[in-house]
N, C-alpha and C positions, 0 to 999 in steps of 0.2 A: 255443438255439432262439429265445429272445425277441429276441436280437440279430439273427438272420436275419430274423425277422418285421419288425422295425423297418426294416432295410435294404431289404427287399422292399417294404414300405409306402412308404418314402421314394422309392424308384425308381419305383414306380407313380404316385405323386403328381407327380414331376418329369416323367415321360413324358406324363402327362395334360396338364400345363401346356404342355409343348412342342407336343403335338398340337393343343391349343386355339389356341396362338399361330400355328402353321402354317396351321390352318384359317381363322383370322381374316385372315392375309396372303393366302391364296388367294381368300377372299371379296372382299377389298379389290381385288385385281388383277382379278377378274371384274367387279366394279362399275365399275372404271376403264375396262376394255375396252368394257363396255356403253355407258358414257357417251360414249366416243370414237365408237362406231358410230352412236349416236343423233345426235351432233353432225354427223358426216359425212353422215348421211341428211338432216338438216335443211338442210345446206349444198347438197347436191345438189338438193333440192327448190326452194330459193331460186334456184339457178342456172337451173333449168328454168323457173321463173316469169318470171325476167328475160328469158330467151331468147324465151319466148312473147310477152311484152309488146313486145319489140323487133321481133318478126316481125309483130305485128298493128298496131303503131303506125307510121304513115308518117313519114318524116323531114319535119320542118317545112321549108317553103320558106324560104330565107334572106330576111330582111327587106331590101327594097330601100332603099338609102340615098336620101334625098331629093336631087333634083338642084337644086343651088343655082346661081343665075346667076353668071357670072364677075364678079369684082370689077371695078369701073371702073378704067381705067388710072390709074396714079399721076400726079398733077400734077407737072410738072417742078419739081424742088426750087428753091425761091426762094433766091437767094444770101443769105448772111447779111449783113444790113444793117450791123451793127456792123463786120464785117470789111471791107466795102466802104468804109465811112467812114474806117476806120483806114488802108486802102490809099491813099485819096485824100489823107489828111493826110500820110502818109509821102511821097507823090509831090510834094505842095506843099512839104514841108520839104526835099526833095532838089532843089527848083528845077525840077522837070519841069512843074509847073502854076503859073500865075499866080494871084493872089488872085481875080480875076474868073472864071477857069476853075474854080477850086476851088468858088467859091460857086455857079456854074451846075451843076456836077456834083452838088454836095450838094443843091441844090434839086430836081434831077431825081430823085435817090434818095429823098428824103423826100416827094416827090409834091407 
């Protein structure tokens, strides 16, 4: 008899523990579900607020870019003075220019 009482008492204790664990799990699941619903409700509310703001706020007009005057036309590129002098010297060395022609062309280039 005592043995039966001990077994019955142990079974009742184990069953009570299992029932408490299951109740705690059910409560946790309910809490999680409630939190999800609250989050979804807040998200829906925020979306509504954004939609209302977008509907009441006119689109800003695009800022006009300032009109700048056209840049002045580029001056014709001045020939490279050093390259011209080297070309004159090579023409003189090749015998295409005399010393006087070379000196005159050089003076014209140098101003």
